[in-house]
Legacy VTK file of the C-alpha trace (Angstrom):
# vtk DataFile Version 3.0
C-alpha trace
ASCII
DATASET POLYDATA
POINTS 417 float
0.007 -0.019 -0.003
2.689 2.394 0.903
4.478 2.047 -2.364
1.354 2.807 -4.270
0.715 5.831 -1.941
4.176 7.225 -2.679
3.714 6.470 -6.366
0.587 8.486 -6.452
1.933 11.456 -4.584
5.487 11.697 -5.750
6.306 9.797 -8.933
9.429 11.060 -10.624
8.425 13.233 -13.454
10.713 11.502 -15.940
9.455 8.187 -15.086
5.870 9.184 -15.544
6.791 10.818 -18.851
6.646 7.493 -20.624
3.109 7.130 -19.490
0.082 9.417 -20.093
0.035 12.569 -17.838
-2.520 13.062 -15.323
-4.734 16.158 -15.253
-4.813 18.224 -12.096
-7.370 20.864 -11.198
-7.296 23.827 -8.906
-8.590 23.607 -5.373
-11.649 25.813 -6.005
-12.561 23.523 -8.875
-12.024 20.493 -6.700
-14.368 22.073 -4.070
-17.098 22.583 -6.631
-16.757 18.860 -7.718
-16.950 17.693 -4.218
-20.049 19.766 -3.557
-21.671 18.423 -6.734
-21.544 14.955 -5.077
-22.942 16.175 -1.739
-19.576 16.150 -0.012
-19.428 18.969 2.574
-16.736 21.513 2.493
-16.257 25.053 4.060
-18.093 27.564 1.937
-15.579 28.706 -0.740
-15.563 31.343 -3.427
-12.984 31.851 -6.135
-11.814 35.275 -7.015
-9.723 36.558 -10.056
-9.437 40.247 -9.103
-8.747 42.018 -5.868
-12.343 43.385 -5.920
-13.766 39.915 -6.239
-11.763 38.919 -3.292
-13.126 41.884 -1.313
-16.656 40.885 -2.210
-16.018 37.228 -1.266
-14.639 38.120 2.112
-17.654 40.373 2.712
-20.074 37.394 2.056
-17.995 35.259 4.415
-17.649 38.021 7.148
-19.794 36.229 9.671
-17.288 33.465 10.092
-13.980 35.114 8.951
-12.115 33.625 6.049
-8.897 32.125 4.685
-7.345 33.243 1.394
-5.547 30.651 -0.661
-3.372 31.195 -3.732
-4.695 28.932 -6.531
-1.492 27.365 -7.921
-1.025 23.745 -8.866
1.691 22.801 -6.402
1.977 21.512 -2.888
3.420 23.460 -0.035
1.598 26.693 -0.781
1.365 27.689 2.835
5.091 27.665 3.212
5.884 29.026 -0.262
7.025 32.553 -1.149
5.854 34.944 -3.953
8.554 36.482 -6.203
7.369 39.838 -4.955
8.279 38.945 -1.356
5.082 38.004 0.065
5.622 35.051 2.326
3.015 32.243 2.183
0.137 31.415 -0.201
-2.301 30.770 2.471
-3.406 33.491 5.035
-6.119 34.208 7.546
-8.235 37.200 6.610
-9.678 39.537 9.262
-11.503 41.886 6.909
-12.624 42.446 3.339
-10.013 45.158 3.000
-7.246 42.713 4.126
-8.434 40.090 1.594
-8.199 42.709 -1.137
-4.707 43.609 -0.075
-3.592 40.049 -0.072
-5.201 39.403 -3.468
-3.356 42.395 -4.860
-0.088 40.895 -3.955
-0.942 37.319 -4.909
-2.596 37.732 -8.303
-0.280 37.936 -11.212
2.710 37.024 -9.024
4.535 33.684 -9.016
4.441 31.446 -5.979
7.599 29.523 -5.337
7.188 26.245 -3.313
9.205 23.124 -2.852
7.346 21.656 -5.851
7.364 24.416 -8.326
11.183 24.977 -8.795
12.930 28.131 -8.665
10.747 29.740 -11.365
7.631 29.351 -9.337
4.068 29.246 -10.883
1.705 32.150 -11.790
-1.138 32.909 -9.480
-4.236 33.899 -11.585
-6.856 33.159 -8.868
-7.401 33.017 -5.202
-10.056 31.139 -3.152
-11.732 32.557 -0.135
-12.971 29.823 2.336
-14.896 30.367 5.440
-13.075 29.719 8.619
-14.065 26.512 10.406
-12.091 25.427 13.490
-11.098 21.750 13.374
-11.084 19.714 16.523
-9.303 16.819 14.756
-7.756 16.352 11.380
-7.666 13.192 9.242
-6.171 12.078 5.934
-8.267 10.400 3.277
-7.411 9.309 -0.290
-8.887 7.044 -2.973
-6.399 5.563 -5.367
-5.428 2.496 -7.408
-3.284 0.029 -5.551
-1.185 -2.526 -7.376
-0.895 -4.755 -4.309
-4.622 -5.312 -4.173
-5.242 -4.918 -7.916
-7.916 -2.356 -7.484
-8.980 0.781 -5.829
-8.469 1.473 -2.154
-9.404 3.879 0.463
-6.390 5.078 2.531
-7.063 6.958 5.694
-5.296 8.023 8.847
-6.232 9.927 12.023
-2.950 11.893 11.457
-4.116 14.373 8.933
-2.913 17.764 8.060
0.635 16.710 7.600
2.874 14.893 5.036
1.326 11.356 4.798
4.533 9.786 3.410
6.239 10.903 6.731
3.331 9.576 8.881
3.631 6.177 7.075
7.331 6.097 7.510
7.197 6.840 11.175
4.088 4.993 12.139
2.919 2.460 9.432
0.094 1.438 11.802
-1.372 4.877 11.536
-2.390 4.017 7.810
-5.630 2.171 7.303
-6.069 0.701 3.851
-9.478 -0.567 2.844
-9.882 -2.339 -0.582
-12.968 -1.137 -2.540
-15.095 -3.421 -4.803
-14.703 -1.734 -8.174
-18.251 -2.215 -9.244
-20.206 -2.018 -5.978
-18.074 0.750 -4.244
-18.086 1.147 -0.504
-21.071 0.127 1.586
-22.320 2.206 4.585
-21.225 -0.666 6.921
-17.672 -0.499 5.488
-17.617 3.286 5.754
-18.884 3.263 9.362
-16.204 0.639 10.332
-13.502 2.831 8.915
-14.850 5.882 10.675
-14.821 3.967 13.954
-11.216 2.833 13.500
-10.254 6.444 12.858
-11.706 7.460 16.273
-14.849 9.383 15.405
-16.882 8.998 18.563
-20.352 10.255 17.822
-22.719 8.379 15.364
-23.389 11.639 13.674
-19.635 12.129 12.853
-19.239 8.487 11.975
-22.146 8.638 9.491
-20.961 11.949 7.953
-17.444 10.587 7.488
-18.760 7.269 6.079
-20.785 9.073 3.457
-17.864 11.169 2.515
-15.895 7.883 1.879
-18.676 6.544 -0.190
-19.155 9.595 -2.285
-15.431 10.151 -2.870
-15.254 6.691 -4.560
-18.298 7.617 -6.704
-16.407 10.600 -8.003
-13.267 8.475 -8.466
-15.140 5.979 -10.561
-17.517 8.356 -12.355
-14.768 10.856 -13.367
-11.886 8.383 -14.192
-9.724 9.785 -11.469
-6.301 8.455 -10.742
-6.219 9.972 -7.267
-8.345 11.905 -4.776
-6.527 13.212 -1.774
-8.342 15.015 1.119
-5.815 16.461 3.563
-7.176 17.242 5.946
-10.683 16.020 6.442
-11.703 17.503 9.645
-14.190 17.201 12.492
-15.011 20.810 13.269
-16.523 22.615 16.243
-20.087 21.450 16.419
-19.428 17.932 15.505
-19.771 18.041 11.675
-17.208 16.535 9.300
-15.793 18.622 6.372
-13.251 18.145 3.598
-10.968 21.117 4.124
-8.616 20.707 1.121
-8.751 18.532 -1.982
-6.412 17.438 -4.579
-7.532 15.431 -7.747
-5.790 13.596 -10.567
-7.564 12.398 -13.757
-6.513 9.941 -16.372
-5.709 11.574 -19.596
-6.742 8.418 -21.430
-10.378 9.232 -20.383
-10.285 12.755 -21.908
-12.728 11.803 -24.715
-15.443 10.926 -22.144
-14.553 13.481 -19.348
-14.693 16.644 -21.506
-16.296 18.530 -18.630
-13.388 17.757 -16.292
-10.708 18.382 -18.919
-12.249 21.708 -19.769
-10.843 22.810 -16.376
-7.329 22.266 -17.527
-5.081 25.389 -16.707
-2.083 25.388 -19.008
-0.693 28.605 -17.310
0.310 26.038 -14.579
2.262 23.913 -16.919
5.649 24.081 -18.474
5.025 25.851 -21.787
7.540 23.579 -23.750
5.464 20.525 -22.540
2.276 22.096 -23.675
3.915 22.721 -27.190
5.154 19.201 -27.321
1.808 17.699 -26.430
0.202 19.528 -29.373
2.592 17.637 -31.568
1.929 14.284 -29.877
5.440 14.281 -28.326
6.131 12.669 -24.914
8.182 15.526 -23.591
9.157 16.374 -20.015
11.581 19.341 -19.302
14.323 18.691 -16.866
17.181 20.857 -15.547
20.249 19.542 -17.354
22.261 20.690 -20.344
22.046 17.709 -22.782
19.000 17.681 -25.018
17.661 14.172 -25.703
15.678 12.922 -28.710
14.900 9.235 -28.422
12.178 6.784 -29.685
10.623 4.578 -27.015
10.127 5.389 -23.305
12.395 2.464 -22.152
15.272 3.515 -24.463
14.799 7.175 -23.421
15.179 6.224 -19.801
18.192 4.118 -20.524
19.803 7.018 -22.513
19.199 9.364 -19.562
20.806 6.726 -17.275
23.837 6.404 -19.546
24.317 10.245 -19.855
24.146 10.406 -16.035
26.634 7.550 -15.664
29.191 9.635 -17.727
28.570 12.756 -15.573
26.009 14.503 -17.703
22.505 15.823 -16.895
19.696 15.414 -19.304
17.693 18.568 -20.174
14.578 16.684 -21.044
12.933 13.332 -21.541
11.709 13.081 -25.135
10.072 10.031 -26.689
9.176 10.707 -30.346
7.310 7.411 -30.571
7.051 5.030 -33.432
5.039 7.200 -35.707
7.326 10.267 -35.931
7.641 12.087 -39.209
10.357 14.461 -40.295
8.031 17.453 -39.420
7.501 15.910 -35.871
11.353 15.595 -35.471
11.802 19.228 -36.605
9.230 20.326 -34.030
11.118 18.334 -31.310
14.318 20.134 -32.227
12.506 23.466 -31.989
11.429 22.664 -28.465
14.792 21.277 -27.379
16.916 24.063 -28.984
14.689 26.724 -27.346
16.056 25.856 -23.956
19.027 28.089 -23.370
20.583 25.571 -20.970
21.045 22.897 -23.766
24.692 22.740 -24.727
24.562 19.506 -26.798
21.839 17.308 -28.335
22.021 13.534 -28.210
19.822 11.556 -30.779
19.603 7.911 -29.852
17.238 5.932 -32.228
16.522 2.239 -32.465
14.610 1.649 -35.707
12.100 -0.909 -35.213
8.755 0.493 -36.084
10.448 3.907 -36.368
12.523 4.341 -39.598
16.136 5.743 -39.217
15.858 7.697 -42.483
12.877 9.586 -41.205
14.827 10.625 -38.176
17.766 11.595 -40.394
15.562 13.647 -42.656
14.161 15.487 -39.745
17.463 16.038 -38.229
18.894 17.547 -41.461
15.757 19.651 -42.128
15.896 21.133 -38.592
19.617 21.756 -38.687
19.298 23.722 -41.915
16.132 25.687 -41.121
16.791 26.412 -37.459
20.492 27.204 -38.206
21.337 25.038 -35.255
24.777 25.697 -33.656
24.357 23.302 -30.876
26.518 20.112 -31.410
24.482 17.107 -32.559
25.444 13.640 -31.561
23.550 10.923 -33.420
23.248 7.243 -32.966
21.015 5.355 -35.480
20.478 1.585 -35.312
17.884 -0.511 -37.066
15.491 -0.067 -39.951
16.936 1.963 -42.795
20.162 2.520 -40.728
22.471 2.517 -43.698
20.379 4.988 -45.652
20.050 7.268 -42.787
23.726 7.311 -42.135
24.396 8.093 -45.916
21.942 10.936 -45.834
23.663 12.460 -42.825
27.065 12.011 -44.447
25.941 13.631 -47.706
24.359 16.607 -45.907
27.765 18.097 -45.071
26.551 19.253 -41.771
28.428 19.044 -38.490
26.609 16.056 -37.189
28.654 13.601 -35.148
27.843 9.986 -35.811
28.285 6.915 -33.414
27.462 3.364 -33.334
28.160 2.644 -29.579
25.864 3.964 -26.940
28.601 4.526 -24.310
30.906 6.358 -26.726
28.076 8.558 -28.014
26.815 9.405 -24.525
30.375 10.194 -23.425
30.868 12.555 -26.275
27.553 14.280 -25.629
28.711 15.054 -22.065
32.115 16.285 -23.121
30.440 18.751 -25.578
27.830 19.901 -23.082
30.661 20.667 -20.648
33.031 22.283 -23.038
LINES 1 418
417 0 1 2 3 4 5 6 7 8 9 10 11 12 13 14 15 16 17 18 19 20 21 22 23 24 25 26 27 28 29 30 31 32 33 34 35 36 37 38 39 40 41 42 43 44 45 46 47 48 49 50 51 52 53 54 55 56 57 58 59 60 61 62 63 64 65 66 67 68 69 70 71 72 73 74 75 76 77 78 79 80 81 82 83 84 85 86 87 88 89 90 91 92 93 94 95 96 97 98 99 100 101 102 103 104 105 106 107 108 109 110 111 112 113 114 115 116 117 118 119 120 121 122 123 124 125 126 127 128 129 130 131 132 133 134 135 136 137 138 139 140 141 142 143 144 145 146 147 148 149 150 151 152 153 154 155 156 157 158 159 160 161 162 163 164 165 166 167 168 169 170 171 172 173 174 175 176 177 178 179 180 181 182 183 184 185 186 187 188 189 190 191 192 193 194 195 196 197 198 199 200 201 202 203 204 205 206 207 208 209 210 211 212 213 214 215 216 217 218 219 220 221 222 223 224 225 226 227 228 229 230 231 232 233 234 235 236 237 238 239 240 241 242 243 244 245 246 247 248 249 250 251 252 253 254 255 256 257 258 259 260 261 262 263 264 265 266 267 268 269 270 271 272 273 274 275 276 277 278 279 280 281 282 283 284 285 286 287 288 289 290 291 292 293 294 295 296 297 298 299 300 301 302 303 304 305 306 307 308 309 310 311 312 313 314 315 316 317 318 319 320 321 322 323 324 325 326 327 328 329 330 331 332 333 334 335 336 337 338 339 340 341 342 343 344 345 346 347 348 349 350 351 352 353 354 355 356 357 358 359 360 361 362 363 364 365 366 367 368 369 370 371 372 373 374 375 376 377 378 379 380 381 382 383 384 385 386 387 388 389 390 391 392 393 394 395 396 397 398 399 400 401 402 403 404 405 406 407 408 409 410 411 412 413 414 415 416
């Protein structure tokens, strides 16, 4: 269970690159989705201007409110804006204060442990009514390889990093398998609620109904993960979902258009957005060696070999088996636009993919983009001889290799030159 929990929450970006990406949505959108299934949350209002934040805080003035930067990254509360404002979550004492916070948050970039040094732009804030928790819990619904199906993961130690909780006290994690077709029964939900320590029948029933409806969303909307951290029992005895994170399977986009219409590309790396339009599996990394490879497995192996020789890949890029010369040219445009890239390593095994298509794309891109970045090319497989002759005849400064280690070593040398 723990392995699947970690996988859901913190999969390495490059590893997941070989698979379909998962859509994430903003917290205020998650709240709206929860409410549409009858799952209780604090009353929340999104705002995209300082005046809207002022108006929202006025509506919530009877309880007081919390303002939250809407950025797709964890650690918002401990983050810092590029204009100096500390923290993406603040208590609000008045509509005026809400407006002042919104003025500083909107349009600024929030930097957290998950965003990298560049941060992510904040285009919206959410005002939520202040509800005082008496106890916080953790709840998630996700797919578990160990059980071969969906599971409900819960803990009575919510409001903190669940991986740390699991590492320190594995017994604090309760994993409940869910029947894919039938979902959770009320009896199962009540049993989990009792294990978590809810004392009153009212709180147990409310928690059980939240568990049941979370799985309904999970199944209905093709979610890959739903995480509520925390779910809280608040003053008065009611149970509310205080924060929510959703992930949705990109393979289901064709039948989940209402969900995928919520996608916010301003929260994504723009080079990845461009690559996706060209049907390229591309993930930007922080190194100096651009990679163009066919096949996710070979792409991962290429990155490993570069690292073995002391290099750092600038990206993961799998052009797939159906790449055309135009697709290859687009891949070069994306790679070469990164100012950190000092060399480009092309590693192709031509099975379905034809090496001469790659060679044609490489030559075309080199000429049209006036590439000055050193190109190291390794082509093996279908139409290999023709591809090598094309590169030789082009007269371009393209460095060919047959051996993977030798090619990787040269790419690292040129990147470090």
